[in-house]
Every structure is written in structure tokens, then in C-alpha cells.
C-alpha positions in Angstrom: 125.0 84.8 60.7 126.6 82.0 58.7 129.2 79.6 60.1 131.7 77.9 57.7 132.8 74.4 58.5 135.7 72.4 57.0 133.7 69.4 55.9 130.7 70.9 54.2 128.6 73.9 53.3 128.1 76.7 55.6 125.3 76.2 58.2 123.0 78.6 59.9 123.8 79.2 63.6 120.9 78.7 66.1 119.9 81.7 68.1 120.5 81.4 71.9 117.5 80.5 74.0 116.1 83.2 76.2 115.8 82.4 79.8 112.1 82.0 80.8 110.9 84.6 83.3 108.6 83.2 85.9 105.2 84.9 86.3 104.8 87.2 89.3 103.5 85.5 92.4 99.9 86.3 93.2 99.1 86.0 96.9 96.1 83.9 97.7 93.4 84.8 100.2 95.2 83.1 103.1 98.4 85.0 102.4 96.6 88.3 102.1 94.8 87.7 105.4 98.1 86.8 107.1 99.7 90.0 105.8 96.8 92.1 107.1 96.9 90.2 110.4 100.6 90.8 110.7 100.2 94.5 109.8 97.5 95.0 112.4 99.8 93.7 115.2 102.7 95.8 113.9 100.5 98.9 114.1 99.2 97.8 117.5 102.8 97.3 118.8 104.0 100.7 117.6 101.0 102.5 119.1 101.4 100.7 122.4 105.1 101.5 122.6 104.3 105.1 121.7 101.6 105.4 124.3 103.8 103.9 127.0 106.7 106.2 126.2 104.4 109.2 126.3 102.9 108.3 129.6 106.4 107.5 131.1 107.6 110.9 130.0 105.1 112.7 132.1 107.4 112.3 135.1 110.3 113.9 133.3 110.7 117.7 133.7 109.8 120.1 132.4 106.1 119.6 131.9 104.9 120.8 128.5 102.2 123.1 130.0 102.1 125.6 127.2 101.9 122.9 124.5 99.1 121.2 126.4 97.1 124.4 126.7 97.5 125.0 123.0 96.2 121.6 122.3 93.1 122.2 124.5 92.3 125.2 122.3 93.2 123.5 119.0 91.4 120.2 119.7 88.6 121.3 122.0 87.5 124.9 121.4 87.8 124.6 117.6 85.6 121.4 117.7 82.7 123.1 119.5 80.9 124.1 116.4 81.0 120.6 114.9 79.8 119.0 118.2 77.0 121.6 118.5 75.7 121.2 115.0 75.8 117.4 115.2 74.1 117.3 118.6 71.3 119.7 117.8 70.3 118.1 114.5 70.6 114.5 115.8 68.5 115.4 118.8 65.8 116.9 116.5 65.9 113.8 114.2 65.6 111.4 117.2 62.7 113.4 118.6 60.8 113.4 115.3 61.4 109.7 114.8 60.3 108.7 118.3 57.3 111.2 118.2 56.0 109.8 115.0 56.4 106.2 116.2 54.8 106.8 119.6 52.0 109.0 118.2 50.4 105.9 116.7 50.1 104.2 120.1 49.2 107.3 122.1 52.5 107.5 123.9 53.7 111.0 123.0 54.5 111.6 126.7 57.3 109.1 126.5 59.2 111.0 123.8 61.2 113.0 126.2 62.0 110.0 128.4 63.4 107.9 125.5 65.4 110.8 123.9 66.9 111.7 127.3 68.0 108.1 128.1 69.3 107.4 124.6 71.3 110.6 124.5 72.7 110.2 128.0 73.8 106.6 127.5 74.9 106.5 123.9 74.3 109.2 121.4 76.0 112.2 123.1 79.3 110.4 124.0 79.7 108.0 121.1 78.4 110.1 118.3 80.5 113.1 119.5 83.5 110.8 119.6 83.0 109.5 116.1 82.2 112.9 114.4 84.6 115.1 116.4 87.2 112.3 116.7 87.5 112.1 113.0 88.3 115.8 112.8 90.8 115.6 115.6 92.6 112.5 114.5 92.8 113.8 110.9 94.3 117.1 112.2 96.9 115.3 114.4 97.9 112.8 111.7 98.3 115.6 109.1 100.3 117.8 111.4 102.7 115.1 112.7 102.9 113.5 109.3 104.0 116.8 107.7 106.6 117.2 110.5 107.8 113.7 109.9 108.3 113.9 106.1 110.0 117.2 106.4 112.4 115.7 109.1 111.3 118.1 111.8 110.8 115.2 114.2 114.4 114.0 113.5 115.6 117.5 114.3 113.8 117.3 117.7 115.7 114.1 118.4 119.0 115.5 117.3 118.6 118.4 119.8 118.3 115.8 122.6 114.5 116.3 123.1 111.9 113.5 123.3 109.3 113.8 120.5 106.9 111.7 122.5 107.0 114.2 125.4 106.8 117.2 123.2 104.3 116.0 120.5 102.3 113.0 121.8 101.8 113.7 125.5 100.2 117.1 125.1 97.7 115.8 122.6 97.0 112.7 124.6 96.2 114.7 127.8 94.2 117.3 125.9 92.0 114.7 124.1 91.4 112.7 127.3 90.2 115.9 129.1 88.4 117.6 126.2 86.1 114.6 125.2 84.1 114.6 128.5 83.5 118.3 128.2 82.5 118.1 124.5 80.2 115.1 125.3 78.5 117.0 128.1 78.1 120.0 125.8 76.6 117.8 123.1 74.2 116.2 125.6 72.7 119.5 126.6 72.4 120.9 123.1 70.9 117.6 121.7 68.4 117.6 124.5 67.5 121.3 123.7 67.1 120.5 120.0 64.7 117.6 120.8 62.7 119.7 123.2 62.4 122.5 120.6 61.2 120.3 117.7 58.7 118.4 119.8 57.3 121.7 121.0 57.0 123.2 117.5 55.9 120.1 115.5 53.9 118.1 118.0 52.6 120.7 120.5 54.4 119.0 123.4 55.0 121.7 126.1 58.6 122.3 126.7 58.0 122.2 130.5 56.3 118.8 130.2 59.1 117.5 128.0 61.8 118.7 130.4 60.0 117.4 133.5 59.4 113.9 132.1 62.9 113.7 130.7 64.7 114.7 133.9 62.5 112.4 135.9 63.5 109.4 133.8 67.2 109.9 133.7 69.1 108.6 136.7 72.8 108.9 137.6 73.6 105.5 136.2 72.5 106.7 132.7 74.8 109.6 132.8 77.6 107.6 134.3 77.3 104.9 131.6 77.9 107.5 128.9 80.4 109.8 130.5 82.5 106.9 131.8 83.6 106.1 128.2 84.5 109.6 127.1 88.1 109.8 128.5 88.9 106.5 126.8 87.5 107.8 123.6 89.7 110.8 123.8 92.8 108.7 124.4 92.0 106.4 121.5 91.6 109.4 119.2 94.9 110.9 120.2 96.8 107.6 120.0 95.5 106.8 116.5 96.2 110.2 115.2 99.7 110.4 116.6 100.5 106.8 115.5 99.6 107.4 111.9 101.3 110.8 111.9 104.6 109.4 113.3 104.8 106.5 110.7 104.1 108.7 107.7 106.4 108.1 104.8 106.4 109.2 101.2 105.9 113.0 101.1 102.6 114.7 100.6 101.0 111.5 99.3 101.9 109.7 102.4 100.4 112.5 104.5 97.1 112.1 102.7 97.1 108.3 103.2 97.9 108.6 106.9 95.1 111.2 107.4 92.6 108.9 105.7 93.8 105.9 107.7 93.5 107.9 110.9 89.9 108.9 110.3 88.8 105.4 109.3 90.7 103.7 112.2 89.4 106.2 114.7 85.7 105.6 113.8 86.1 101.8 113.9 88.2 101.9 117.2 85.6 104.1 118.9 82.7 101.8 118.0 84.6 98.7 119.1 85.6 100.4 122.3 82.0 101.5 122.8 80.8 97.9 123.2 83.7 96.9 125.4 83.5 99.9 127.7 79.7 99.5 128.0 80.2 96.0 129.3 83.0 97.2 131.7 80.8 100.1 133.0 78.0 97.6 133.8 80.4 95.3 135.6 81.9 98.2 137.6 78.6 99.8 138.6 77.8 97.4 141.5 81.4 97.6 142.8 81.6 101.4 142.7 78.1 102.2 143.9 
């Protein structure tokens, strides 16, 4: 556009300068680590408050007996097949591995002893918690997440009920009681799978395998494994309920919460395995 002046020829007007837009801020490694560290403590704080509220509600009437029994069936009975298949095939694999290794040194008679001790101390409780716990935590997170995004949990609050008592407490109690039973079931089946494969593949009599295994396992071995299972169950329920209750964003958020629950459960169980093993060894002289 031309601009006419009184003193001279028309001059061309200069276009206005556009304001410079600053580039988006890219967080560095320290900022990303700080954000993850802060998010971890936010999740830990929410899970702790949720757990405390659920445990405190156990003293408030009425007790959710029907919901707890339903969770026993949903979380325990429906997980038997997964626990059984996992235990049998892990027992067979462990027996084959140990038998091949010991066969070179003429120590086949120690196969039953090693399998029995390893299953009693670690494999039966921890492996069952990781495999079955992933299934349970995913189911809890998906169920509560779907209720959260469809505002069913808000409806429970609006009716004057406590969602922690109705939704979290039954799952927490059911998981803490179910996990020792599932681990004991996995221990027996894993031992039977190992005994079967050594009898078929390596001609080790089942009676000899059973006798040597039972003679090597003491109460401390069983205690060391079963002591951890109620804590595993509580961790699984807390993680699943936590990610279910914080779900946002519709069906996509439900999928993200389910994935996060499975991953977090596996990591939390393995970390708790180390800590609880140390605690069990420290408590053994005091208790027995």
C-alpha cells in the first residue's frame, strides 16, 4: 500500500514486524529425572493413602462379606489354571536343566533335592506372584478404571458410600489370602512335574526322587517362601486398585492403566522379594 506525503513522492509503507515465537522448551536429562522422581512419589502417596483408608474402613459396618467372597472366586479360582500350567512346566524345565548339569558329575541323585529347595524358597511363591499377579492386577485396573471413566465411582460417593470400603478392601483381603493358597498349589504341582520328567527322561525312580526331595526340605525352606506370599498379594491388589482409581481419558486411559499395572506389579514383586527375603532371615532366629 502506498502512502502519499505532502513534501514528496509517495513512499512504500514498511510491513509490521512479526513477533518472534520462542522455540518450545526441551527438558534436559536432569529435568526428566526430576519429573519421574516426583511422579513416583505422587503415585506412592496416593497408593499409601488408599491403602490406609481401605484398612481403616474394615472397622466400619457393614463388612462387605459378599463382595469379598466374589473376589476370592474372581481372583483365586479363575487363576488356578494359569498357576498350574506355569508351575508344572517350570518344574519340568528346572528338572531337565539340573539333571543335565548334574549328570556330567555323577550327581543325578541331587536333582530332587535342588528342585525341592529352589521351588520351596523362591520359584513357587515368586514366580506365581509375577505370573498370576500380572493377570490379577490387570483385571483389577481394567475393572476399576472402567468404573472410574464412566463415573460409577462418583455415583458411589454421591450415595454416601465409601469406594475404598466397597471396591478396594474386598480385593485387598482376597489377594492377601489367595496368594498363599495359589503358591502352595504351585509348589505341589511344580514338584510333581519335576518328578514326572526325571522319571521319564532320566530313569530316576519317582519314589527315590520323592524321598530325597522331602528329606532335604526343612521347615525353614517352606517358611522362607510362604512368608512372602501375603505381602505379594497385598502389593498386587494395591497396584491394581491404585492405577484403576487414577484412570482418566476414556478407553485409552483404561488401556494405559492396565499396562502400567502389569509392569509395576512385576517390578514391585521382584523388589519386594529381595527385601522380604532379608526380613525373613532376620526374623527366623527371633521366631524360632
